[in-house]
All heavy atoms as a GROMACS GRO file, in nm:
protein
  527
    1MET      N    1   7.882  12.098  11.319
    1MET     CA    2   7.986  11.997  11.309
    1MET      C    3   8.018  11.973  11.161
    1MET      O    4   7.930  11.947  11.081
    1MET     CB    5   7.940  11.869  11.377
    1MET     CG    6   8.040  11.761  11.377
    1MET     SD    7   7.977  11.622  11.473
    1MET     CE    8   8.117  11.519  11.469
    2PHE      N    9   8.143  11.982  11.126
    2PHE     CA   10   8.189  11.964  10.989
    2PHE      C   11   8.232  11.819  10.972
    2PHE      O   12   8.326  11.774  11.034
    2PHE     CB   13   8.304  12.061  10.962
    2PHE     CG   14   8.343  12.072  10.819
    2PHE    CD1   15   8.259  12.132  10.727
    2PHE    CD2   16   8.465  12.025  10.775
    2PHE    CE1   17   8.296  12.144  10.594
    2PHE    CE2   18   8.503  12.036  10.643
    2PHE     CZ   19   8.418  12.096  10.553
    3THR      N   20   8.163  11.744  10.887
    3THR     CA   21   8.193  11.602  10.872
    3THR      C   22   8.294  11.577  10.761
    3THR      O   23   8.319  11.663  10.676
    3THR     CB   24   8.066  11.522  10.839
    3THR    OG1   25   8.021  11.558  10.709
    3THR    CG2   26   7.956  11.545  10.942
    4LEU      N   27   8.351  11.461  10.764
    4LEU     CA   28   8.446  11.421  10.660
    4LEU      C   29   8.379  11.421  10.523
    4LEU      O   30   8.439  11.463  10.424
    4LEU     CB   31   8.503  11.282  10.691
    4LEU     CG   32   8.601  11.226  10.590
    4LEU    CD1   33   8.724  11.316  10.577
    4LEU    CD2   34   8.644  11.086  10.631
    5ILE      N   35   8.256  11.377  10.516
    5ILE     CA   36   8.183  11.375  10.389
    5ILE      C   37   8.168  11.518  10.335
    5ILE      O   38   8.188  11.542  10.215
    5ILE     CB   39   8.045  11.307  10.404
    5ILE    CG1   40   8.061  11.160  10.443
    5ILE    CG2   41   7.963  11.320  10.276
    5ILE    CD1   42   8.133  11.075  10.341
    6GLN      N   43   8.136  11.612  10.421
    6GLN     CA   44   8.125  11.752  10.377
    6GLN      C   45   8.259  11.802  10.326
    6GLN      O   46   8.266  11.870  10.223
    6GLN     CB   47   8.076  11.840  10.491
    6GLN     CG   48   7.932  11.815  10.528
    6GLN     CD   49   7.893  11.882  10.657
    6GLN    OE1   50   7.971  11.889  10.751
    6GLN    NE2   51   7.770  11.933  10.662
    7PHE      N   52   8.365  11.771  10.397
    7PHE     CA   53   8.499  11.812  10.355
    7PHE      C   54   8.535  11.754  10.219
    7PHE      O   55   8.580  11.826  10.129
    7PHE     CB   56   8.603  11.768  10.460
    7PHE     CG   57   8.745  11.791  10.418
    7PHE    CD1   58   8.800  11.918  10.424
    7PHE    CD2   59   8.822  11.686  10.370
    7PHE    CE1   60   8.931  11.940  10.383
    7PHE    CE2   61   8.953  11.707  10.330
    7PHE     CZ   62   9.007  11.835  10.336
    8LEU      N   63   8.513  11.624  10.202
    8LEU     CA   64   8.546  11.559  10.075
    8LEU      C   65   8.459  11.610   9.961
    8LEU      O   66   8.506  11.623   9.848
    8LEU     CB   67   8.534  11.408  10.089
    8LEU     CG   68   8.637  11.342  10.180
    8LEU    CD1   69   8.606  11.194  10.197
    8LEU    CD2   70   8.777  11.361  10.126
    9SER      N   71   8.333  11.640   9.989
    9SER     CA   72   8.244  11.693   9.886
    9SER      C   73   8.299  11.824   9.830
    9SER      O   74   8.297  11.848   9.710
    9SER     CB   75   8.104  11.717   9.942
    9SER     OG   76   8.042  11.595   9.971
   10LYS      N   77   8.349  11.909   9.919
   10LYS     CA   78   8.409  12.035   9.874
   10LYS      C   79   8.537  12.010   9.794
   10LYS      O   80   8.566  12.081   9.699
   10LYS     CB   81   8.436  12.126   9.993
   10LYS     CG   82   8.311  12.184  10.053
   10LYS     CD   83   8.341  12.278  10.165
   10LYS     CE   84   8.211  12.335  10.220
   10LYS     NZ   85   8.233  12.435  10.324
   11GLU      N   86   8.612  11.908   9.832
   11GLU     CA   87   8.737  11.878   9.763
   11GLU      C   88   8.714  11.828   9.620
   11GLU      O   89   8.785  11.866   9.529
   11GLU     CB   90   8.817  11.773   9.842
   11GLU     CG   91   8.881  11.824   9.969
   11GLU     CD   92   8.988  11.927   9.944
   11GLU    OE1   93   9.080  11.901   9.863
   11GLU    OE2   94   8.981  12.034  10.006
   12VAL      N   95   8.615  11.742   9.601
   12VAL     CA   96   8.592  11.687   9.466
   12VAL      C   97   8.508  11.780   9.379
   12VAL      O   98   8.508  11.765   9.257
   12VAL     CB   99   8.528  11.546   9.472
   12VAL    CG1  100   8.619  11.448   9.542
   12VAL    CG2  101   8.390  11.548   9.534
   13ARG      N  102   8.438  11.874   9.439
   13ARG     CA  103   8.361  11.978   9.368
   13ARG      C  104   8.278  11.923   9.252
   13ARG      O  105   8.281  11.976   9.142
   13ARG     CB  106   8.454  12.087   9.319
   13ARG     CG  107   8.518  12.166   9.429
   13ARG     CD  108   8.599  12.281   9.372
   13ARG     NE  109   8.671  12.345   9.479
   13ARG     CZ  110   8.803  12.330   9.500
   13ARG    NH1  111   8.874  12.253   9.420
   13ARG    NH2  112   8.861  12.390   9.600
   14GLY      N  113   8.210  11.812   9.272
   14GLY     CA  114   8.123  11.757   9.170
   14GLY      C  115   8.194  11.689   9.054
   14GLY      O  116   8.131  11.649   8.957
   15LYS      N  117   8.326  11.674   9.062
   15LYS     CA  118   8.402  11.610   8.954
   15LYS      C  119   8.386  11.458   8.954
   15LYS      O  120   8.417  11.392   8.856
   15LYS     CB  121   8.551  11.644   8.966
   15LYS     CG  122   8.582  11.790   8.949
   15LYS     CD  123   8.729  11.817   8.975
   15LYS     CE  124   8.754  11.965   8.991
   15LYS     NZ  125   8.883  11.994   9.049
   16THR      N  126   8.343  11.405   9.064
   16THR     CA  127   8.326  11.260   9.077
   16THR      C  128   8.216  11.232   9.178
   16THR      O  129   8.177  11.320   9.255
   16THR     CB  130   8.458  11.193   9.120
   16THR    OG1  131   8.443  11.051   9.113
   16THR    CG2  132   8.498  11.232   9.260
   17THR      N  133   8.167  11.111   9.177
   17THR     CA  134   8.066  11.070   9.273
   17THR      C  135   8.134  11.036   9.405
   17THR      O  136   8.238  10.972   9.408
   17THR     CB  137   7.990  10.946   9.222
   17THR    OG1  138   7.931  10.977   9.096
   17THR    CG2  139   7.882  10.903   9.320
   18LEU      N  140   8.075  11.082   9.511
   18LEU     CA  141   8.128  11.055   9.645
   18LEU      C  142   8.027  10.971   9.721
   18LEU      O  143   7.911  11.009   9.734
   18LEU     CB  144   8.155  11.186   9.718
   18LEU     CG  145   8.208  11.176   9.860
   18LEU    CD1  146   8.347  11.110   9.859
   18LEU    CD2  147   8.216  11.313   9.923
   19ILE      N  148   8.071  10.858   9.768
   19ILE     CA  149   7.983  10.768   9.843
   19ILE      C  150   8.038  10.758   9.985
   19ILE      O  151   8.154  10.724  10.006
   19ILE     CB  152   7.978  10.627   9.780
   19ILE    CG1  153   7.923  10.636   9.637
   19ILE    CG2  154   7.893  10.534   9.865
   19ILE    CD1  155   7.931  10.507   9.560
   20GLY      N  156   7.955  10.789  10.081
   20GLY     CA  157   7.994  10.774  10.222
   20GLY      C  158   7.964  10.633  10.266
   20GLY      O  159   7.854  10.581  10.245
   21PHE      N  160   8.060  10.567  10.326
   21PHE     CA  161   8.041  10.428  10.370
   21PHE      C  162   8.093  10.414  10.511
   21PHE      O  163   8.196  10.471  10.546
   21PHE     CB  164   8.119  10.333  10.279
   21PHE     CG  165   8.127  10.192  10.334
   21PHE    CD1  166   8.019  10.106  10.325
   21PHE    CD2  167   8.241  10.149  10.397
   21PHE    CE1  168   8.025   9.978  10.378
   21PHE    CE2  169   8.249  10.020  10.449
   21PHE     CZ  170   8.140   9.935  10.439
   22ILE      N  171   8.020  10.340  10.590
   22ILE     CA  172   8.067  10.310  10.725
   22ILE      C  173   8.042  10.161  10.747
   22ILE      O  174   7.935  10.110  10.718
   22ILE     CB  175   7.995  10.397  10.829
   22ILE    CG1  176   8.058  10.382  10.966
   22ILE    CG2  177   7.849  10.367  10.836
   22ILE    CD1  178   8.017  10.488  11.063
   23GLY      N  179   8.144  10.091  10.788
   23GLY     CA  180   8.132   9.948  10.814
   23GLY      C  181   8.080   9.922  10.954
   23GLY      O  182   8.089  10.008  11.042
   24ALA      N  183   8.027   9.806  10.975
   24ALA     CA  184   7.982   9.766  11.108
   24ALA      C  185   8.105   9.741  11.197
   24ALA      O  186   8.213   9.710  11.147
   24ALA     CB  187   7.899   9.639  11.098
   25PRO      N  188   8.090   9.754  11.329
   25PRO     CA  189   8.204   9.731  11.418
   25PRO      C  190   8.271   9.595  11.395
   25PRO      O  191   8.394   9.586  11.397
   25PRO     CB  192   8.143   9.739  11.558
   25PRO     CG  193   8.027   9.830  11.541
   25PRO     CD  194   7.972   9.800  11.404
   26TRP      N  195   8.193   9.492  11.370
   26TRP     CA  196   8.252   9.360  11.348
   26TRP      C  197   8.341   9.360  11.224
   26TRP      O  198   8.452   9.308  11.225
   26TRP     CB  199   8.142   9.253  11.336
   26TRP     CG  200   8.200   9.118  11.308
   26TRP    CD1  201   8.215   9.058  11.187
   26TRP    CD2  202   8.255   9.027  11.403
   26TRP    NE1  203   8.274   8.936  11.201
   26TRP    CE2  204   8.300   8.914  11.333
   26TRP    CE3  205   8.269   9.029  11.541
   26TRP    CZ2  206   8.358   8.805  11.396
   26TRP    CZ3  207   8.327   8.920  11.604
   26TRP    CH2  208   8.371   8.811  11.531
   27THR      N  209   8.293   9.420  11.116
   27THR     CA  210   8.370   9.427  10.992
   27THR      C  211   8.499   9.505  11.012
   27THR      O  212   8.607   9.460  10.972
   27THR     CB  213   8.286   9.492  10.881
   27THR    OG1  214   8.166   9.416  10.864
   27THR    CG2  215   8.362   9.497  10.750
   28LEU      N  216   8.489   9.622  11.074
   28LEU     CA  217   8.607   9.704  11.097
   28LEU      C  218   8.704   9.638  11.194
   28LEU      O  219   8.826   9.647  11.176
   28LEU     CB  220   8.566   9.842  11.149
   28LEU     CG  221   8.482   9.924  11.051
   28LEU    CD1  222   8.438  10.055  11.116
   28LEU    CD2  223   8.560   9.952  10.924
   29GLY      N  224   8.652   9.570  11.295
   29GLY     CA  225   8.738   9.496  11.388
   29GLY      C  226   8.814   9.386  11.316
   29GLY      O  227   8.933   9.366  11.338
   30GLY      N  228   8.744   9.317  11.227
   30GLY     CA  229   8.809   9.213  11.147
   30GLY      C  230   8.920   9.270  11.062
   30GLY      O  231   9.030   9.215  11.055
   31TYR      N  232   8.893   9.383  10.995
   31TYR     CA  233   8.996   9.448  10.913
   31TYR      C  234   9.116   9.487  10.999
   31TYR      O  235   9.230   9.470  10.958
   31TYR     CB  236   8.941   9.572  10.844
   31TYR     CG  237   8.847   9.547  10.730
   31TYR    CD1  238   8.772   9.652  10.676
   31TYR    CD2  239   8.830   9.422  10.672
   31TYR    CE1  240   8.685   9.632  10.570
   31TYR    CE2  241   8.744   9.402  10.566
   31TYR     CZ  242   8.671   9.507  10.516
   31TYR     OH  243   8.586   9.486  10.412
   32ALA      N  244   9.089   9.540  11.116
   32ALA     CA  245   9.197   9.586  11.204
   32ALA      C  246   9.285   9.470  11.250
   32ALA      O  247   9.408   9.479  11.248
   32ALA     CB  248   9.138   9.659  11.325
   33VAL      N  249   9.223   9.364  11.292
   33VAL     CA  250   9.299   9.249  11.344
   33VAL      C  251   9.366   9.171  11.231
   33VAL      O  252   9.481   9.129  11.242
   33VAL     CB  253   9.208   9.156  11.428
   33VAL    CG1  254   9.279   9.029  11.467
   33VAL    CG2  255   9.159   9.231  11.552
   34GLU      N  256   9.294   9.153  11.120
   34GLU     CA  257   9.347   9.075  11.009
   34GLU      C  258   9.446   9.154  10.924
   34GLU      O  259   9.523   9.095  10.849
   34GLU     CB  260   9.232   9.026  10.918
   34GLU     CG  261   9.130   8.938  10.987
   34GLU     CD  262   9.181   8.800  11.021
   34GLU    OE1  263   9.271   8.749  10.950
   34GLU    OE2  264   9.131   8.741  11.118
   35GLY      N  265   9.442   9.285  10.932
   35GLY     CA  266   9.529   9.368  10.850
   35GLY      C  267   9.473   9.393  10.712
   35GLY      O  268   9.543   9.435  10.621
   36GLY      N  269   9.345   9.370  10.694
   36GLY     CA  270   9.278   9.390  10.565
   36GLY      C  271   9.164   9.292  10.550
   36GLY      O  272   9.124   9.226  10.647
   37HIS      N  273   9.115   9.279  10.429
   37HIS     CA  274   9.002   9.188  10.402
   37HIS      C  275   9.043   9.043  10.426
   37HIS      O  276   9.153   9.000  10.393
   37HIS     CB  277   8.955   9.205  10.258
   37HIS     CG  278   8.852   9.105  10.219
   37HIS    ND1  279   8.723   9.111  10.267
   37HIS    CD2  280   8.858   8.996  10.141
   37HIS    CE1  281   8.655   9.009  10.218
   37HIS    NE2  282   8.734   8.938  10.141
   38SER      N  283   8.952   8.968  10.486
   38SER     CA  284   8.974   8.825  10.507
   38SER      C  285   8.838   8.755  10.500
   38SER      O  286   8.744   8.796  10.568
   38SER     CB  287   9.036   8.802  10.645
   38SER     OG  288   9.038   8.665  10.676
   39LYS      N  289   8.828   8.652  10.420
   39LYS     CA  290   8.701   8.580  10.407
   39LYS      C  291   8.662   8.510  10.537
   39LYS      O  292   8.546   8.505  10.573
   39LYS     CB  293   8.709   8.478  10.295
   39LYS     CG  294   8.690   8.537  10.159
   39LYS     CD  295   8.671   8.428  10.056
   39LYS     CE  296   8.628   8.493   9.926
   39LYS     NZ  297   8.584   8.396   9.828
   40LEU      N  298   8.758   8.454  10.607
   40LEU     CA  299   8.728   8.375  10.726
   40LEU      C  300   8.748   8.450  10.858
   40LEU      O  301   8.696   8.408  10.960
   40LEU     CB  302   8.813   8.248  10.727
   40LEU     CG  303   8.793   8.156  10.607
   40LEU    CD1  304   8.888   8.036  10.617
   40LEU    CD2  305   8.649   8.109  10.597
   41ALA      N  306   8.826   8.558  10.857
   41ALA     CA  307   8.856   8.635  10.978
   41ALA      C  308   8.906   8.545  11.091
   41ALA      O  309   8.867   8.560  11.206
   41ALA     CB  310   8.734   8.717  11.021
   42ALA      N  311   8.993   8.453  11.058
   42ALA     CA  312   9.040   8.354  11.155
   42ALA      C  313   9.111   8.416  11.275
   42ALA      O  314   9.088   8.374  11.389
   42ALA     CB  315   9.132   8.253  11.086
   43TYR      N  316   9.198   8.514  11.250
   43TYR     CA  317   9.270   8.576  11.363
   43TYR      C  318   9.175   8.652  11.454
   43TYR      O  319   9.186   8.646  11.576
   43TYR     CB  320   9.379   8.672  11.312
   43TYR     CG  321   9.492   8.604  11.241
   43TYR    CD1  322   9.523   8.637  11.110
   43TYR    CD2  323   9.570   8.507  11.304
   43TYR    CE1  324   9.628   8.575  11.044
   43TYR    CE2  325   9.674   8.444  11.239
   43TYR     CZ  326   9.703   8.479  11.109
   43TYR     OH  327   9.805   8.417  11.044
   44PHE      N  328   9.078   8.721  11.394
   44PHE     CA  329   8.982   8.797  11.474
   44PHE      C  330   8.893   8.703  11.555
   44PHE      O  331   8.869   8.726  11.674
   44PHE     CB  332   8.899   8.886  11.381
   44PHE     CG  333   8.808   8.981  11.453
   44PHE    CD1  334   8.848   9.047  11.569
   44PHE    CD2  335   8.682   9.009  11.404
   44PHE    CE1  336   8.764   9.136  11.634
   44PHE    CE2  337   8.599   9.099  11.467
   44PHE     CZ  338   8.640   9.162  11.583
   45LYS      N  339   8.847   8.597  11.494
   45LYS     CA  340   8.764   8.500  11.566
   45LYS      C  341   8.843   8.436  11.680
   45LYS      O  342   8.790   8.417  11.790
   45LYS     CB  343   8.711   8.392  11.471
   45LYS     CG  344   8.606   8.444  11.376
   45LYS     CD  345   8.563   8.336  11.279
   45LYS     CE  346   8.465   8.387  11.176
   45LYS     NZ  347   8.430   8.286  11.076
   46ARG      N  348   8.969   8.404  11.653
   46ARG     CA  349   9.053   8.345  11.758
   46ARG      C  350   9.072   8.444  11.872
   46ARG      O  351   9.066   8.408  11.989
   46ARG     CB  352   9.187   8.300  11.702
   46ARG     CG  353   9.269   8.225  11.808
   46ARG     CD  354   9.386   8.153  11.750
   46ARG     NE  355   9.484   8.249  11.701
   46ARG     CZ  356   9.575   8.222  11.609
   46ARG    NH1  357   9.580   8.103  11.554
   46ARG    NH2  358   9.660   8.313  11.570
   47MET      N  359   9.094   8.572  11.838
   47MET     CA  360   9.107   8.673  11.942
   47MET      C  361   8.980   8.680  12.027
   47MET      O  362   8.987   8.690  12.150
   47MET     CB  363   9.135   8.810  11.881
   47MET     CG  364   9.159   8.919  11.985
   47MET     SD  365   9.175   9.082  11.911
   47MET     CE  366   9.005   9.133  11.915
   48CYS      N  367   8.865   8.672  11.964
   48CYS     CA  368   8.738   8.677  12.037
   48CYS      C  369   8.724   8.560  12.134
   48CYS      O  370   8.671   8.576  12.244
   48CYS     CB  371   8.620   8.678  11.940
   48CYS     SG  372   8.606   8.830  11.845
   49LEU      N  373   8.772   8.444  12.094
   49LEU     CA  374   8.763   8.327  12.180
   49LEU      C  375   8.869   8.326  12.289
   49LEU      O  376   8.842   8.289  12.403
   49LEU     CB  377   8.776   8.199  12.096
   49LEU     CG  378   8.661   8.170  12.001
   49LEU    CD1  379   8.696   8.052  11.910
   49LEU    CD2  380   8.534   8.142  12.079
   50GLU      N  381   8.990   8.368  12.256
   50GLU     CA  382   9.101   8.360  12.351
   50GLU      C  383   9.113   8.482  12.442
   50GLU      O  384   9.167   8.471  12.552
   50GLU     CB  385   9.233   8.339  12.276
   50GLU     CG  386   9.238   8.204  12.206
   50GLU     CD  387   9.365   8.183  12.126
   50GLU    OE1  388   9.450   8.274  12.121
   50GLU    OE2  389   9.378   8.073  12.066
   51ASP      N  390   9.066   8.597  12.397
   51ASP     CA  391   9.074   8.718  12.478
   51ASP      C  392   8.947   8.800  12.456
   51ASP      O  393   8.948   8.904  12.392
   51ASP     CB  394   9.199   8.799  12.442
   51ASP     CG  395   9.233   8.905  12.545
   51ASP    OD1  396   9.145   8.938  12.629
   51ASP    OD2  397   9.346   8.956  12.542
   52ALA      N  398   8.838   8.750  12.513
   52ALA     CA  399   8.708   8.812  12.494
   52ALA      C  400   8.706   8.956  12.544
   52ALA      O  401   8.641   9.042  12.484
   52ALA     CB  402   8.600   8.730  12.562
   53ALA      N  403   8.778   8.985  12.652
   53ALA     CA  404   8.780   9.122  12.706
   53ALA      C  405   8.842   9.218  12.605
   53ALA      O  406   8.794   9.330  12.587
   53ALA     CB  407   8.856   9.126  12.838
   54LEU      N  408   8.949   9.176  12.539
   54LEU     CA  409   9.014   9.260  12.438
   54LEU      C  410   8.922   9.281  12.319
   54LEU      O  411   8.907   9.394  12.270
   54LEU     CB  412   9.146   9.198  12.393
   54LEU     CG  413   9.222   9.272  12.284
   54LEU    CD1  414   9.260   9.412  12.332
   54LEU    CD2  415   9.346   9.193  12.244
   55ALA      N  416   8.858   9.175  12.273
   55ALA     CA  417   8.766   9.186  12.161
   55ALA      C  418   8.650   9.279  12.196
   55ALA      O  419   8.611   9.364  12.116
   55ALA     CB  420   8.714   9.048  12.122
   56HIS      N  421   8.597   9.264  12.315
   56HIS     CA  422   8.486   9.348  12.360
   56HIS      C  423   8.529   9.495  12.365
   56HIS      O  424   8.456   9.584  12.321
   56HIS     CB  425   8.439   9.301  12.498
   56HIS     CG  426   8.316   9.368  12.547
   56HIS    ND1  427   8.191   9.340  12.498
   56HIS    CD2  428   8.298   9.464  12.641
   56HIS    CE1  429   8.102   9.414  12.561
   56HIS    NE2  430   8.164   9.491  12.647
   57SER      N  431   8.649   9.519  12.415
   57SER     CA  432   8.702   9.656  12.421
   57SER      C  433   8.717   9.716  12.281
   57SER      O  434   8.680   9.831  12.257
   57SER     CB  435   8.836   9.656  12.494
   57SER     OG  436   8.890   9.785  12.497
   58LEU      N  437   8.773   9.638  12.189
   58LEU     CA  438   8.789   9.684  12.052
   58LEU      C  439   8.654   9.717  11.990
   58LEU      O  440   8.634   9.824  11.930
   58LEU     CB  441   8.862   9.580  11.968
   58LEU     CG  442   8.870   9.607  11.817
   58LEU    CD1  443   8.947   9.736  11.789
   58LEU    CD2  444   8.933   9.490  11.745
   59LEU      N  445   8.558   9.627  12.003
   59LEU     CA  446   8.426   9.648  11.943
   59LEU      C  447   8.354   9.767  12.007
   59LEU      O  448   8.286   9.843  11.939
   59LEU     CB  449   8.342   9.521  11.952
   59LEU     CG  450   8.394   9.406  11.864
   59LEU    CD1  451   8.321   9.277  11.897
   59LEU    CD2  452   8.380   9.440  11.717
   60ASN      N  453   8.369   9.785  12.138
   60ASN     CA  454   8.309   9.901  12.205
   60ASN      C  455   8.370  10.032  12.156
   60ASN      O  456   8.301  10.130  12.132
   60ASN     CB  457   8.324   9.892  12.357
   60ASN     CG  458   8.214   9.812  12.421
   60ASN    OD1  459   8.108   9.793  12.362
   60ASN    ND2  460   8.239   9.764  12.541
   61THR      N  461   8.503  10.033  12.139
   61THR     CA  462   8.572  10.152  12.090
   61THR      C  463   8.526  10.185  11.949
   61THR      O  464   8.497  10.301  11.916
   61THR     CB  465   8.725  10.131  12.093
   61THR    OG1  466   8.764  10.108  12.229
   61THR    CG2  467   8.798  10.252  12.038
   62LEU      N  468   8.518  10.084  11.864
   62LEU     CA  469   8.473  10.107  11.726
   62LEU      C  470   8.328  10.155  11.723
   62LEU      O  471   8.295  10.248  11.650
   62LEU     CB  472   8.488   9.977  11.644
   62LEU     CG  473   8.630   9.936  11.613
   62LEU    CD1  474   8.634   9.796  11.554
   62LEU    CD2  475   8.696  10.036  11.518
   63THR      N  476   8.243  10.096  11.806
   63THR     CA  477   8.104  10.136  11.811
   63THR      C  478   8.090  10.282  11.854
   63THR      O  479   8.017  10.360  11.791
   63THR     CB  480   8.023  10.046  11.907
   63THR    OG1  481   8.031   9.912  11.859
   63THR    CG2  482   7.877  10.089  11.916
   64SER      N  483   8.162  10.321  11.958
   64SER     CA  484   8.158  10.460  12.004
   64SER      C  485   8.205  10.556  11.895
   64SER      O  486   8.145  10.661  11.873
   64SER     CB  487   8.247  10.477  12.128
   64SER     OG  488   8.197  10.400  12.234
   65SER      N  489   8.313  10.518  11.826
   65SER     CA  490   8.365  10.604  11.720
   65SER      C  491   8.267  10.615  11.604
   65SER      O  492   8.247  10.723  11.547
   65SER     CB  493   8.498  10.548  11.667
   65SER     OG  494   8.594  10.548  11.769
   66LEU      N  495   8.202  10.505  11.569
   66LEU     CA  496   8.107  10.506  11.459
   66LEU      C  497   7.983  10.589  11.494
   66LEU      O  498   7.927  10.655  11.406
   66LEU     CB  499   8.066  10.363  11.422
   66LEU     CG  500   8.177  10.278  11.363
   66LEU    CD1  501   8.132  10.134  11.350
   66LEU    CD2  502   8.223  10.332  11.229
   67CYS      N  503   7.943  10.586  11.619
   67CYS     CA  504   7.827  10.667  11.660
   67CYS      C  505   7.857  10.816  11.645
   67CYS      O  506   7.770  10.892  11.604
   67CYS     CB  507   7.789  10.634  11.804
   67CYS     SG  508   7.711  10.474  11.822
   68VAL      N  509   7.979  10.856  11.674
   68VAL     CA  510   8.019  10.995  11.657
   68VAL      C  511   8.022  11.030  11.509
   68VAL      O  512   7.978  11.137  11.468
   68VAL     CB  513   8.157  11.023  11.722
   68VAL    CG1  514   8.209  11.160  11.684
   68VAL    CG2  515   8.149  11.008  11.872
   69TYR      N  516   8.074  10.938  11.427
   69TYR     CA  517   8.084  10.962  11.284
   69TYR      C  518   7.946  10.976  11.226
   69TYR      O  519   7.917  11.062  11.149
   69TYR     CB  520   8.160  10.847  11.215
   69TYR     CG  521   8.167  10.862  11.066
   69TYR    CD1  522   8.251  10.956  11.006
   69TYR    CD2  523   8.090  10.782  10.984
   69TYR    CE1  524   8.258  10.969  10.868
   69TYR    CE2  525   8.096  10.794  10.845
   69TYR     CZ  526   8.180  10.888  10.788
   69TYR     OH  527   8.186  10.900  10.654
   0.00000   0.00000   0.00000
């Protein structure tokens, strides 16, 4: 399996430092719902309270994708 990190490593060819980072599902869900970084994640928290099934689905999808990554 050829990973993104392997691909990028070949692209930069040692010209720069490459750091692989993966966020937790909660962090990535917050970014997705908020549209970027948010200190309070108010929209994401409201979504979790008002539509728990949708929030659960989003977090499950992100978790599955992160496990593959």
